[in-house]
C-alpha positions, 0 to 999 in steps of 0.5 A, a space after each residue: 179082254 183088254 190088255 193094259 201094258 206099261 206103255 198104255 198106262 203112261 198115256 194118262 200122265 201129263 207133265 204139263 198138267 202137273 206143272 200147271 197144278 204145282 204152279 197154281 199152288 205156288 202162286 196161290 201161296 204167294 198171293 195169300 202171303 202178299 194179301 195177308 202177310 205183307 201188310 203185317 210185315 209193313 205194319 210191324 216195321 212201322 211199329 219198330 220205327 216208332 219204338 226206335 224213335 221213342 228211344 231216340 227222343 229219350 236219348 235226346 232228352 237225356 242230352 238236354 238234361 246234360 246241357 241244362 242240369 250238368 252244365 255241359 256246353 255241347 252235346 251230340 248224338 248219332 242216331 238212325 231216323 227210319 220211317 219218317 222225318 226228324 225236324 226242328 220247330 223253333 219257338 213262336 208266340 203263336 205256338 204253345 206257351 207256358 204261363 206262371 201266375 202267383 196267388 191267382 192274380 193275372 200278373 205274370 212273373 215272366 216278362 213274356 209267356 214262354 214258348 218252348 219250340 220242339 223237335 218232332 218226328 213225323 212218320 211217313 204215313 203222317 199218322 204218328 208224331 213224337 215230340 221233345 218239347 220243354 224237356 218232355 217227350 210226347 206222342 200223339 196221332 193225327 187221327 186224334 188231334 187233341 189226344 196225346 201221351 207223355 212218354 217221359 216226364 220233365 225234371 220239375 220238382 217241389 221240396 216239401 220240407 223247404 217249400 221250394 218249387 223248381 221249374 225248368 223251361 227248355 227252349 229248342 231253337 235253330 238258326 235255319 230249317 233243319 230236317 233229317 231222315 236216315 242216319 244223322 248226328 244231332 248237334 246241340 249247344 246251350 245258352 241261358 235265357 237270363 230274362 226268364 231266370 229268377 229265384 223269388 223268396 215267397 211266404 206260403 204263396 200259391 203258384 200256378 203254371 198253365 199250359 196253353 196249347 197250339 191248335 197244330 201242336 196240341 199236347 194239352 192231354 199229356 201236360 194235364 196228365 203230368 200235372 195231375 200226377 204231380 203229388 202237390 198239385 191242388 188243381 182238379 179241373 180239366 185244363 192243363 194247369 199245375 197249382 202248388 200251395 205253400 210255396 216259400 221259394 220259386 226257382 225258375 230257370 230257362 235255357 235255350 238249346 240251339 240245334 246246330 245240325 241234324 
């Protein structure tokens, strides 16, 4: 009979084997977290940055309203730009434009078509763009060049009692190339564009506002959806076009908002 002593029973115990097993389990856990958990964390952070910039753009839209509707001469807002870059793109006649016509005649009310320019946020992965253009906030993705959505509407309205249609154009402009990432202060001032300002008495006229998109900054779907939701819109096609019948007074006011710094 073999006698097992306490000393002999400890021969099967190895601290090295135990350490290797524990180390293997820890490394496997780290690998699983890295493989599945880290991309999720990165994506959640990117989504949080996008949501933050949506809120920032709505704040900037409110600043534009203060400059144009409340006659505040200067406005500034400090914000954090994370996960991308905020930049200013000034107006150009080769970019998106707005046209106003009367009773379907091609003659335009405005001496030239209106190019609004924009403030845009582009994510680091170059997939998401959030833009403040002509008083509205848009969102679109690079993998869908023609698709876009309007996050916040511009301040256009029609008074059914008096037949007054009020359209406000807001042009974003900067005297130099401006861009910002991280924490910065958006400083802006306003000036009127008198050549675009008019108030015309009419008699039951049909007024049409058409958005002409730019190939690189196409927000046609966003403007089409907004025009389609306009209660008085009489246009039912697929173009980004707003047609209002029975307009007795057309009021168009255009402002240039100069971005001093960001």
